[in-house]
MDAnalysis code that builds the backbone (N, CA, C; Angstrom):
import MDAnalysis as mda
import numpy as np

u = mda.Universe.empty(645, n_residues=215, atom_resindex=np.repeat(np.arange(215), 3), trajectory=True)
u.add_TopologyAttr("name", ["N", "CA", "C"] * 215)
u.add_TopologyAttr("resid", np.arange(1, 216))
u.add_TopologyAttr("resname", ["MET", "LYS", "ILE", "HIS", "ARG", "GLU", "GLY", "TYR", "PRO", "PHE", "ILE", "ALA", "LEU", "PHE", "ALA", "ALA", "VAL", "ASN", "LEU", "LEU", "ALA", "PHE", "LEU", "LEU", "ALA", "ALA", "TRP", "LEU", "GLY", "TRP", "LEU", "LEU", "LEU", "PRO", "VAL", "THR", "ILE", "TRP", "CYS", "VAL", "ALA", "PHE", "PHE", "ARG", "ASP", "PRO", "GLU", "ARG", "LYS", "THR", "PRO", "GLY", "GLU", "PRO", "GLY", "LEU", "ILE", "ILE", "CYS", "PRO", "ALA", "ASP", "GLY", "LYS", "LEU", "LEU", "PRO", "ILE", "VAL", "ASP", "ALA", "VAL", "PRO", "PRO", "ALA", "GLU", "LEU", "GLY", "MET", "GLY", "GLU", "MET", "ALA", "ARG", "PRO", "ARG", "LEU", "SER", "ILE", "PHE", "MET", "ASN", "VAL", "PHE", "ASN", "VAL", "HIS", "VAL", "ASN", "ARG", "ASN", "PRO", "VAL", "THR", "GLY", "ASN", "VAL", "VAL", "ALA", "LEU", "ALA", "TYR", "ARG", "THR", "GLY", "LYS", "PHE", "PHE", "ASN", "ALA", "SER", "PHE", "ASP", "LYS", "ALA", "SER", "ILE", "HIS", "ASN", "GLU", "ARG", "MET", "SER", "VAL", "ARG", "LEU", "ARG", "PRO", "GLU", "GLY", "GLU", "SER", "GLY", "GLU", "SER", "ARG", "ASP", "LEU", "ALA", "VAL", "VAL", "GLN", "ILE", "ALA", "GLY", "LEU", "VAL", "ALA", "ARG", "ARG", "ILE", "VAL", "CYS", "GLU", "LEU", "ALA", "GLN", "GLY", "GLU", "GLY", "VAL", "ARG", "ARG", "GLY", "ASP", "ARG", "PHE", "GLY", "ILE", "ILE", "ARG", "PHE", "GLY", "SER", "ARG", "VAL", "ASP", "VAL", "TYR", "LEU", "PRO", "PRO", "GLY", "THR", "GLU", "ILE", "LEU", "VAL", "GLN", "PRO", "GLY", "ILE", "THR", "THR", "ARG", "ALA", "GLY", "GLU", "THR", "VAL", "LEU", "ALA", "ARG", "PHE", "SER"])
u.atoms.positions = np.array([
    [0.838, -1.189, 0.000],
    [0.000, 0.000, 0.000],
    [0.878, 1.245, 0.000],
    [0.642, 2.126, -0.962],
    [1.423, 3.351, -1.045],
    [0.997, 4.315, 0.054],
    [1.993, 4.988, 0.667],
    [1.744, 5.940, 1.738],
    [2.191, 7.324, 1.283],
    [1.359, 8.335, 1.550],
    [1.749, 9.707, 1.218],
    [2.909, 10.127, 2.120],
    [3.853, 10.874, 1.545],
    [5.062, 11.227, 2.305],
    [4.768, 12.055, 3.555],
    [3.648, 12.772, 3.586],
    [3.283, 13.536, 4.778],
    [3.031, 12.622, 5.979],
    [2.766, 11.350, 5.714],
    [2.399, 10.451, 6.791],
    [3.550, 9.809, 7.531],
    [4.741, 9.769, 6.919],
    [5.836, 9.017, 7.533],
    [6.203, 9.483, 8.942],
    [6.323, 10.788, 9.221],
    [6.651, 11.203, 10.595],
    [5.597, 10.779, 11.606],
    [4.323, 10.848, 11.222],
    [3.252, 10.468, 12.136],
    [3.230, 8.967, 12.368],
    [3.419, 8.212, 11.289],
    [3.439, 6.759, 11.428],
    [4.601, 6.327, 12.323],
    [5.760, 6.944, 12.141],
    [6.924, 6.623, 12.974],
    [6.642, 6.936, 14.444],
    [6.008, 8.086, 14.696],
    [5.685, 8.470, 16.068],
    [4.699, 7.496, 16.695],
    [3.624, 7.182, 15.969],
    [2.612, 6.259, 16.492],
    [3.220, 4.887, 16.741],
    [4.077, 4.425, 15.824],
    [4.699, 3.107, 15.972],
    [5.629, 3.082, 17.178],
    [6.369, 4.176, 17.385],
    [7.293, 4.235, 18.525],
    [6.530, 4.203, 19.848],
    [5.457, 4.965, 19.920],
    [4.637, 4.971, 21.136],
    [4.021, 3.597, 21.366],
    [3.574, 2.958, 20.284],
    [2.974, 1.630, 20.393],
    [3.994, 0.598, 20.879],
    [5.217, 0.689, 20.355],
    [6.275, -0.226, 20.782],
    [6.592, -0.029, 22.263],
    [6.669, 1.234, 22.679],
    [6.921, 1.518, 24.089],
    [5.811, 0.953, 24.963],
    [4.568, 1.055, 24.473],
    [3.438, 0.525, 25.233],
    [3.547, -0.987, 25.388],
    [3.970, -1.681, 24.337],
    [4.162, -3.129, 24.425],
    [5.237, -3.480, 25.445],
    [6.298, -2.665, 25.491],
    [7.383, -2.923, 26.445],
    [6.927, -2.720, 27.882],
    [6.007, -1.763, 28.065],
    [5.511, -1.495, 29.416],
    [4.490, -2.534, 29.860],
    [3.576, -2.861, 28.939],
    [2.524, -3.840, 29.251],
    [1.907, -4.321, 27.948],
    [1.841, -5.625, 27.797],
    [1.331, -6.180, 26.546],
    [-0.093, -5.711, 26.261],
    [-0.931, -5.666, 27.289],
    [-2.323, -5.261, 27.082],
    [-2.419, -3.826, 26.564],
    [-1.499, -2.966, 27.053],
    [-1.505, -1.576, 26.618],
    [-1.081, -1.473, 25.143],
    [-0.103, -2.292, 24.762],
    [0.333, -2.304, 23.373],
    [-0.771, -2.751, 22.438],
    [-1.496, -3.809, 22.830],
    [-2.610, -4.281, 21.998],
    [-3.730, -3.253, 21.941],
    [-3.902, -2.512, 23.036],
    [-4.947, -1.499, 23.080],
    [-4.656, -0.366, 22.091],
    [-3.381, -0.003, 21.948],
    [-3.000, 1.104, 21.069],
    [-2.762, 0.671, 19.624],
    [-2.654, -0.625, 19.377],
    [-2.351, -1.102, 18.028],
    [-3.367, -0.646, 16.978],
    [-4.680, -0.701, 17.266],
    [-5.634, -0.220, 16.256],
    [-5.430, 1.254, 15.889],
    [-4.974, 2.055, 16.841],
    [-4.728, 3.475, 16.565],
    [-3.552, 3.618, 15.600],
    [-2.529, 2.817, 15.795],
    [-1.374, 2.847, 14.900],
    [-1.764, 2.389, 13.497],
    [-2.569, 1.339, 13.433],
    [-3.037, 0.847, 12.125],
    [-3.875, 1.911, 11.442],
    [-4.723, 2.612, 12.223],
    [-5.528, 3.687, 11.649],
    [-4.638, 4.791, 11.082],
    [-3.575, 5.140, 11.777],
    [-2.665, 6.183, 11.299],
    [-2.057, 5.798, 9.953],
    [-1.657, 4.551, 9.817],
    [-1.104, 4.070, 8.535],
    [-2.175, 4.174, 7.456],
    [-3.389, 3.738, 7.770],
    [-4.476, 3.748, 6.790],
    [-4.864, 5.167, 6.397],
    [-4.783, 6.103, 7.340],
    [-5.168, 7.474, 7.048],
    [-4.320, 8.072, 5.925],
    [-3.043, 7.753, 5.911],
    [-2.135, 8.330, 4.927],
    [-1.974, 7.462, 3.680],
    [-2.846, 6.487, 3.489],
    [-2.771, 5.659, 2.289],
    [-3.018, 6.526, 1.047],
    [-2.382, 6.147, -0.037],
    [-2.447, 6.939, -1.266],
    [-2.643, 5.997, -2.455],
    [-3.843, 5.466, -2.617],
    [-4.083, 4.460, -3.669],
    [-4.046, 5.066, -5.063],
    [-3.737, 4.243, -6.034],
    [-3.798, 4.673, -7.429],
    [-5.259, 4.761, -7.855],
    [-5.555, 5.659, -8.766],
    [-6.907, 5.838, -9.258],
    [-6.898, 5.886, -10.786],
    [-7.975, 5.425, -11.407],
    [-8.113, 5.452, -12.854],
    [-9.041, 6.596, -13.235],
    [-8.466, 7.681, -13.733],
    [-9.227, 8.886, -14.041],
    [-9.874, 8.800, -15.427],
    [-11.168, 9.106, -15.540],
    [-11.833, 9.095, -16.856],
    [-11.142, 10.052, -17.830],
    [-11.060, 9.651, -19.096],
    [-10.348, 10.454, -20.081],
    [-11.233, 11.255, -21.005],
    [-12.547, 11.126, -20.870],
    [-13.460, 11.846, -21.767],
    [-13.283, 13.355, -21.619],
    [-13.210, 14.096, -22.716],
    [-13.029, 15.556, -22.651],
    [-14.213, 16.246, -21.968],
    [-13.925, 17.385, -21.330],
    [-14.974, 18.217, -20.764],
    [-15.484, 17.819, -19.405],
    [-14.892, 16.797, -18.774],
    [-15.370, 16.347, -17.478],
    [-14.652, 17.075, -16.337],
    [-15.368, 17.248, -15.237],
    [-14.790, 17.783, -14.001],
    [-14.838, 16.662, -12.974],
    [-13.672, 16.275, -12.481],
    [-13.533, 15.102, -11.624],
    [-13.460, 15.513, -10.154],
    [-13.970, 14.673, -9.298],
    [-13.974, 14.968, -7.866],
    [-12.547, 15.036, -7.316],
    [-12.212, 16.052, -6.518],
    [-10.864, 16.179, -5.966],
    [-10.651, 15.444, -4.646],
    [-11.710, 14.861, -4.064],
    [-11.559, 14.272, -2.731],
    [-12.464, 13.067, -2.536],
    [-12.020, 12.144, -1.688],
    [-12.861, 11.049, -1.223],
    [-13.784, 11.570, -0.128],
    [-14.988, 11.049, -0.060],
    [-15.864, 11.441, 1.031],
    [-17.323, 11.399, 0.661],
    [-18.111, 12.224, 1.339],
    [-19.551, 12.305, 1.125],
    [-19.899, 13.658, 0.528],
    [-20.685, 13.646, -0.552],
    [-21.094, 14.889, -1.182],
    [-22.232, 15.516, -0.370],
    [-21.990, 16.729, 0.111],
    [-22.966, 17.468, 0.898],
    [-23.981, 18.142, -0.042],
    [-25.050, 18.749, 0.511],
    [-26.022, 19.434, -0.348],
    [-25.366, 20.456, -1.273],
    [-25.827, 20.488, -2.512],
    [-25.284, 21.407, -3.514],
    [-25.992, 22.750, -3.381],
    [-25.213, 23.830, -3.288],
    [-25.783, 25.165, -3.121],
    [-25.122, 26.127, -4.105],
    [-25.723, 27.283, -4.284],
    [-25.105, 28.366, -5.039],
    [-24.403, 29.287, -4.045],
    [-23.130, 29.572, -4.287],
    [-22.357, 30.393, -3.360],
    [-21.292, 31.169, -4.122],
    [-20.857, 32.260, -3.531],
    [-19.808, 33.096, -4.127],
    [-18.451, 32.488, -3.787],
    [-17.556, 32.324, -4.768],
    [-16.219, 31.781, -4.484],
    [-15.454, 32.681, -3.515],
    [-14.414, 32.153, -2.865],
    [-13.608, 32.971, -1.948],
    [-13.140, 34.261, -2.616],
    [-13.320, 35.374, -1.925],
    [-13.010, 36.689, -2.496],
    [-11.549, 36.806, -2.899],
    [-10.673, 36.102, -2.176],
    [-9.235, 36.222, -2.435],
    [-8.822, 35.677, -3.799],
    [-9.702, 34.944, -4.470],
    [-9.375, 34.416, -5.795],
    [-9.737, 35.381, -6.922],
    [-10.473, 36.433, -6.601],
    [-10.813, 37.426, -7.614],
    [-11.745, 36.913, -8.698],
    [-12.705, 36.067, -8.341],
    [-13.619, 35.483, -9.322],
    [-14.973, 36.184, -9.366],
    [-15.060, 37.343, -8.737],
    [-16.292, 38.110, -8.775],
    [-17.254, 37.729, -7.665],
    [-18.407, 38.406, -7.661],
    [-19.398, 38.232, -6.599],
    [-20.638, 37.472, -7.065],
    [-20.576, 36.902, -8.235],
    [-21.714, 36.112, -8.721],
    [-21.670, 34.705, -8.116],
    [-22.803, 34.252, -7.608],
    [-22.876, 32.914, -7.017],
    [-22.740, 31.845, -8.094],
    [-22.080, 30.758, -7.741],
    [-21.879, 29.615, -8.630],
    [-22.294, 28.344, -7.899],
    [-22.546, 27.273, -8.623],
    [-22.807, 25.995, -7.949],
    [-21.575, 25.567, -7.139],
    [-21.819, 25.231, -5.880],
    [-20.723, 24.765, -5.016],
    [-20.992, 23.326, -4.588],
    [-20.051, 22.444, -4.914],
    [-20.114, 21.051, -4.507],
    [-19.103, 20.843, -3.394],
    [-19.557, 20.352, -2.251],
    [-18.701, 20.200, -1.079],
    [-18.573, 18.727, -0.721],
    [-17.341, 18.276, -0.542],
    [-17.077, 16.885, -0.167],
    [-16.526, 16.863, 1.247],
    [-17.241, 16.176, 2.138],
    [-16.804, 16.048, 3.524],
    [-16.018, 14.756, 3.694],
    [-14.801, 14.885, 4.218],
    [-13.937, 13.731, 4.450],
    [-13.888, 13.420, 5.938],
    [-14.302, 12.218, 6.323],
    [-14.144, 11.834, 7.721],
    [-12.751, 11.224, 7.921],
    [-12.429, 10.861, 9.148],
    [-11.069, 10.417, 9.464],
    [-10.730, 9.049, 8.882],
    [-11.689, 8.383, 8.253],
    [-11.409, 7.078, 7.652],
    [-11.273, 7.150, 6.132],
    [-11.554, 8.301, 5.542],
    [-11.409, 8.467, 4.095],
    [-9.950, 8.675, 3.700],
    [-9.647, 8.386, 2.430],
    [-8.366, 8.794, 1.854],
    [-8.370, 10.322, 1.799],
    [-7.274, 10.958, 2.220],
    [-7.235, 12.413, 2.307],
    [-6.342, 13.069, 1.253],
    [-5.824, 12.302, 0.318],
    [-5.032, 12.871, -0.772],
    [-5.986, 13.525, -1.777],
    [-5.696, 14.755, -2.152],
    [-6.540, 15.511, -3.081],
    [-5.973, 15.486, -4.493],
    [-6.889, 15.537, -5.487],
    [-6.488, 15.428, -6.894],
    [-7.113, 16.546, -7.733],
    [-6.423, 16.910, -8.803],
    [-6.891, 17.979, -9.685],
    [-8.177, 17.577, -10.400],
    [-9.183, 18.462, -10.431],
    [-10.446, 18.126, -11.103],
    [-10.397, 18.281, -12.615],
    [-9.476, 19.097, -13.124],
    [-9.389, 19.332, -14.570],
    [-7.926, 19.437, -14.986],
    [-7.702, 19.344, -16.290],
    [-6.399, 19.661, -16.865],
    [-6.405, 21.137, -17.246],
    [-5.347, 21.848, -16.869],
    [-5.321, 23.273, -17.157],
    [-4.166, 23.961, -16.471],
    [-4.404, 25.195, -16.012],
    [-3.359, 25.991, -15.374],
    [-3.865, 26.629, -14.094],
    [-2.944, 26.804, -13.148],
    [-3.258, 27.467, -11.886],
    [-3.191, 28.979, -12.111],
    [-4.336, 29.640, -12.012],
    [-4.402, 31.084, -12.221],
    [-4.055, 31.837, -10.941],
    [-4.521, 31.320, -9.801],
    [-4.274, 32.004, -8.528],
    [-4.321, 31.011, -7.380],
    [-3.557, 31.327, -6.331],
    [-3.544, 30.573, -5.079],
    [-3.699, 31.563, -3.934],
    [-4.443, 31.189, -2.901],
    [-4.601, 32.094, -1.766],
    [-4.856, 31.290, -0.497],
    [-4.030, 31.533, 0.517],
    [-4.204, 30.877, 1.818],
    [-4.817, 31.880, 2.792],
    [-5.767, 31.415, 3.593],
    [-6.392, 32.294, 4.577],
    [-6.552, 31.566, 5.894],
    [-6.100, 32.199, 6.963],
    [-6.279, 31.612, 8.287],
    [-7.747, 31.710, 8.677],
    [-8.146, 30.929, 9.676],
    [-9.543, 30.970, 10.088],
    [-9.805, 30.061, 11.268],
    [-11.052, 29.732, 11.459],
    [-11.469, 28.909, 12.585],
    [-11.443, 27.439, 12.193],
    [-11.890, 26.579, 13.119],
    [-11.856, 25.136, 12.882],
    [-13.200, 24.509, 13.265],
    [-14.277, 25.031, 12.648],
    [-15.591, 24.430, 12.852],
    [-15.619, 23.041, 12.218],
    [-16.582, 22.231, 12.644],
    [-16.789, 20.928, 12.005],
    [-16.948, 21.139, 10.501],
    [-16.165, 20.423, 9.702],
    [-16.140, 20.652, 8.257],
    [-17.441, 20.278, 7.565],
    [-18.334, 19.565, 8.235],
    [-19.617, 19.221, 7.628],
    [-20.602, 20.384, 7.709],
    [-20.284, 21.401, 8.533],
    [-21.171, 22.553, 8.661],
    [-20.978, 23.489, 7.468],
    [-22.067, 24.092, 7.011],
    [-22.001, 24.992, 5.866],
    [-21.111, 26.199, 6.156],
    [-21.090, 26.654, 7.396],
    [-20.303, 27.840, 7.743],
    [-18.800, 27.597, 7.657],
    [-18.399, 26.321, 7.564],
    [-16.969, 26.022, 7.446],
    [-16.388, 26.601, 6.164],
    [-17.192, 26.666, 5.102],
    [-16.719, 27.209, 3.827],
    [-16.342, 28.678, 3.939],
    [-16.987, 29.382, 4.871],
    [-16.763, 30.818, 5.020],
    [-15.730, 31.129, 6.098],
    [-15.830, 30.444, 7.233],
    [-15.051, 30.856, 8.405],
    [-13.786, 30.041, 8.668],
    [-13.690, 28.829, 8.134],
    [-12.552, 27.974, 8.482],
    [-11.274, 28.337, 7.727],
    [-10.165, 27.902, 8.277],
    [-8.881, 28.029, 7.581],
    [-8.981, 27.313, 6.238],
    [-8.390, 27.919, 5.186],
    [-8.554, 27.323, 3.863],
    [-7.399, 27.680, 2.933],
    [-7.262, 26.838, 1.905],
    [-6.336, 27.085, 0.803],
    [-7.171, 27.050, -0.466],
    [-7.220, 28.171, -1.181],
    [-8.070, 28.290, -2.358],
    [-7.233, 28.284, -3.627],
    [-7.715, 27.565, -4.633],
    [-7.005, 27.433, -5.907],
    [-7.968, 27.781, -7.042],
    [-7.522, 28.652, -7.924],
    [-8.309, 29.010, -9.105],
    [-7.681, 28.353, -10.325],
    [-8.470, 27.558, -11.036],
    [-7.974, 26.795, -12.179],
    [-8.648, 27.236, -13.467],
    [-7.863, 27.312, -14.532],
    [-8.401, 27.598, -15.860],
    [-8.218, 26.352, -16.731],
    [-9.308, 25.747, -17.157],
    [-9.204, 24.511, -17.944],
    [-8.407, 24.715, -19.230],
    [-7.769, 23.653, -19.644],
    [-6.954, 23.671, -20.859],
    [-7.798, 24.104, -22.060],
    [-7.228, 25.002, -22.879],
    [-7.917, 25.460, -24.074],
    [-8.836, 26.639, -23.862],
    [-8.997, 27.076, -22.601],
    [-9.860, 28.219, -22.303],
    [-9.007, 29.456, -22.060],
    [-9.428, 30.591, -22.587],
    [-8.665, 31.825, -22.409],
    [-9.401, 32.857, -21.564],
    [-10.710, 32.696, -21.397],
    [-11.490, 33.660, -20.637],
    [-11.729, 33.222, -19.206],
    [-12.137, 34.182, -18.367],
    [-12.342, 33.921, -16.948],
    [-13.639, 33.170, -16.671],
    [-14.580, 33.202, -17.613],
    [-15.907, 32.643, -17.357],
    [-15.891, 31.138, -17.134],
    [-14.857, 30.443, -17.605],
    [-14.788, 28.985, -17.464],
    [-13.902, 28.547, -16.296],
    [-13.335, 29.505, -15.566],
    [-12.490, 29.162, -14.420],
    [-13.318, 28.485, -13.341],
    [-12.683, 27.603, -12.587],
    [-13.325, 27.003, -11.431],
    [-12.393, 27.095, -10.228],
    [-12.953, 26.943, -9.056],
    [-12.168, 27.041, -7.823],
    [-12.238, 25.737, -7.052],
    [-11.112, 25.361, -6.470],
    [-11.031, 24.216, -5.568],
    [-10.497, 24.743, -4.241],
    [-11.205, 24.462, -3.155],
    [-10.836, 25.025, -1.853],
    [-10.654, 23.905, -0.839],
    [-9.441, 23.792, -0.307],
    [-9.152, 22.849, 0.777],
    [-9.486, 23.537, 2.098],
    [-10.305, 22.902, 2.914],
    [-10.789, 23.528, 4.136],
    [-10.431, 22.668, 5.340],
    [-9.814, 23.285, 6.334],
    [-9.504, 22.580, 7.575],
    [-10.788, 22.335, 8.348],
    [-10.787, 21.300, 9.196],
    [-11.975, 20.945, 9.948],
    [-11.764, 21.014, 11.438],
    [-12.625, 20.320, 12.164],
    [-12.585, 20.340, 13.626],
    [-11.292, 19.746, 14.160],
    [-10.826, 18.685, 13.530],
    [-9.601, 18.009, 13.969],
    [-8.419, 18.389, 13.088],
    [-8.693, 18.650, 11.798],
    [-7.609, 18.981, 10.863],
    [-6.900, 20.263, 11.275],
    [-5.586, 20.260, 11.192],
    [-4.814, 21.453, 11.525],
    [-3.693, 21.700, 10.521],
    [-3.715, 20.995, 9.401],
    [-2.626, 21.137, 8.448],
    [-3.128, 20.899, 7.039],
    [-3.080, 21.944, 6.217],
    [-3.434, 21.850, 4.814],
    [-2.153, 21.865, 3.998],
    [-1.976, 20.887, 3.127],
    [-0.801, 20.821, 2.265],
    [-1.258, 20.970, 0.822],
    [-0.767, 21.999, 0.139],
    [-1.055, 22.212, -1.278],
    [0.276, 22.354, -2.001],
    [0.501, 21.504, -2.993],
    [1.797, 21.456, -3.670],
    [1.802, 22.214, -4.993],
    [0.751, 22.996, -5.255],
    [0.658, 23.730, -6.507],
    [1.374, 25.069, -6.428],
    [1.677, 25.640, -7.599],
    [2.289, 26.959, -7.703],
    [1.550, 27.756, -8.763],
    [1.449, 29.057, -8.574],
    [0.755, 29.898, -9.540],
    [1.427, 29.817, -10.905],
    [0.616, 29.660, -11.947],
    [1.128, 29.533, -13.306],
    [1.452, 28.108, -13.716],
    [1.414, 27.184, -12.775],
    [1.755, 25.782, -13.050],
    [0.665, 25.106, -13.882],
    [1.076, 24.232, -14.777],
    [0.133, 23.406, -15.502],
    [-0.210, 22.174, -14.687],
    [-1.464, 21.765, -14.702],
    [-1.899, 20.592, -13.945],
    [-2.643, 19.633, -14.864],
    [-2.715, 18.384, -14.435],
    [-3.399, 17.361, -15.221],
    [-4.497, 16.728, -14.386],
    [-5.635, 16.528, -15.012],
    [-6.782, 15.941, -14.338],
    [-6.415, 14.619, -13.671],
    [-6.771, 14.492, -12.388],
    [-6.543, 13.257, -11.651],
    [-5.221, 13.181, -10.922],
    [-4.279, 14.100, -11.213],
    [-2.990, 14.080, -10.524],
    [-3.137, 14.600, -9.097],
    [-2.309, 14.125, -8.211],
    [-2.340, 14.555, -6.813],
    [-1.831, 15.996, -6.691],
    [-2.456, 16.755, -5.789],
    [-1.946, 18.105, -5.570],
    [-1.829, 18.479, -4.098],
    [-2.288, 17.621, -3.182],
    [-2.156, 17.971, -1.776],
    [-2.862, 16.979, -0.876],
    [-2.910, 17.334, 0.414],
    [-3.532, 16.481, 1.427],
    [-3.942, 17.371, 2.597],
    [-4.995, 16.966, 3.311],
    [-5.404, 17.654, 4.532],
    [-5.388, 16.615, 5.650],
    [-4.744, 16.964, 6.747],
    [-4.563, 15.964, 7.798],
    [-5.737, 15.926, 8.777],
    [-6.289, 14.736, 8.934],
    [-7.217, 14.362, 9.997],
    [-8.603, 15.005, 9.935],
    [-9.322, 14.766, 8.855],
    [-10.719, 15.163, 8.769],
    [-10.893, 16.562, 8.222],
    [-11.622, 16.719, 7.132],
    [-11.667, 18.022, 6.491],
    [-12.719, 18.056, 5.386],
    [-12.568, 19.031, 4.479],
    [-13.577, 19.263, 3.451],
    [-12.921, 19.917, 2.237],
    [-13.454, 19.612, 1.054],
    [-12.997, 20.270, -0.171],
    [-14.222, 20.783, -0.914],
    [-14.203, 22.071, -1.263],
    [-15.277, 22.687, -2.040],
    [-14.834, 22.872, -3.482],
    [-15.770, 22.679, -4.410],
    [-15.522, 22.945, -5.826],
    [-16.579, 23.938, -6.309],
    [-16.142, 25.090, -6.800],
    [-17.049, 26.096, -7.353],
    [-17.019, 25.967, -8.882],
    [-18.149, 25.618, -9.458],
    [-18.222, 25.324, -10.890],
    [-18.545, 26.581, -11.705],
    [-18.118, 26.628, -12.956],
    [-18.494, 27.734, -13.838],
    [-19.997, 27.723, -14.085],
    [-20.593, 28.891, -14.316],
    [-22.036, 28.954, -14.618],
    [-22.372, 28.114, -15.842],
    [-23.508, 27.443, -15.780],
    [-23.957, 26.650, -16.917],
    [-23.393, 25.253, -16.989],
    [-22.571, 24.880, -16.020],
    [-22.009, 23.533, -16.009],
    [-23.099, 22.500, -15.691],
    [-23.039, 21.370, -16.360],
    [-24.010, 20.298, -16.123],
    [-23.536, 19.419, -14.962],
    [-24.257, 19.465, -13.860],
    [-23.898, 18.673, -12.677],
    [-24.416, 17.250, -12.856],
    [-23.567, 16.257, -12.606],
    [-23.894, 14.863, -12.889],
    [-24.025, 14.000, -11.628],
    [-24.017, 14.615, -10.453],
    [-24.077, 13.846, -9.203],
    [-25.196, 14.388, -8.317],
    [-25.562, 13.578, -7.313],
    [-26.583, 13.952, -6.349],
    [-25.992, 13.977, -4.951],
    [-26.454, 14.883, -4.088],
    [-25.959, 14.923, -2.701],
    [-26.132, 13.582, -2.004],
    [-25.204, 13.280, -1.125],
    [-25.277, 12.049, -0.347],
    [-24.455, 10.908, -0.895],
    [-23.983, 11.020, -2.134],
    [-23.192, 9.929, -2.696],
    [-21.796, 9.895, -2.067],
    [-21.158, 8.744, -2.148],
    [-19.767, 8.600, -1.724],
    [-18.871, 8.817, -2.936],
    [-17.926, 9.715, -2.818],
    [-17.069, 10.078, -3.949],
    [-15.672, 9.483, -3.798],
    [-14.985, 9.368, -4.935],
    [-13.605, 8.905, -4.962],
    [-12.778, 9.918, -5.755],
    [-11.737, 10.431, -5.110],
    [-10.882, 11.428, -5.760],
    [-10.256, 10.850, -7.020],
    [-10.311, 11.626, -8.090],
    [-9.689, 11.208, -9.335],
    [-10.535, 10.285, -10.186],
    [-11.690, 9.852, -9.681],
    [-12.525, 8.906, -10.428],
    [-13.975, 9.368, -10.582],
    [-14.588, 9.860, -9.521],
    [-15.990, 10.257, -9.587],
    [-16.163, 11.502, -10.459],
    [-17.049, 11.435, -11.425],
    [-17.310, 12.588, -12.302],
    [-18.350, 13.483, -11.626],
    [-17.980, 14.729, -11.349],
    [-18.885, 15.674, -10.715],
    [-19.769, 16.393, -11.715],
    [-19.169, 16.821, -12.830],
    [-19.896, 17.674, -13.762],
    [-19.256, 17.615, -15.142],
    [-19.941, 18.267, -16.090],
    [-19.441, 18.343, -17.452],
    [-19.612, 19.765, -17.953],
    [-18.587, 20.292, -18.645],
    [-18.724, 21.604, -19.255],
    [-19.778, 21.551, -20.346],
    [-20.616, 22.576, -20.393],
    [-21.678, 22.605, -21.394],
    [-21.093, 22.978, -22.747],
])
């Protein structure tokens, strides 16, 4: 099983504590073993088969799709004040937390903002929580109207957002771009007129689940 590099220090720490617990008392070591196994599983980074059909927008995160609403993208991305369809994926502590690019294109803007740590399943988390916002322009598009936003949002337990993108960088649909540690949320703001292909409540898989299609 492939492990994301962000996980190695945590896995080493959990394993060391678990080993010490076994040395102190066997029952204590067995009691902590499931926690160590969970830590390894949390940072798993499985391969995914991304659909190749043109015009698709792919889910950036594993988790549960929350209710779809119209909302204004983060102001720091400069995408205007018009509301767009927002698809939010809530990741619990048992989901894969590696995030993937929803489209092939270029990074137009990046913006990090500090904030609070409300439960990521709450709607207010999109507004008030710590976040990393990414503005993407799909390949072949030159105007701003087709740009979309992907926002990594910290949650109640999450305290570390990792985004490996750089402004101006080219990205490919389905490729990994970051991770959020220990429970979180990812929002996708779609361009107006996009055809949404999913329903709230479904379980999504990063890099595989098709969220929408450009009209």
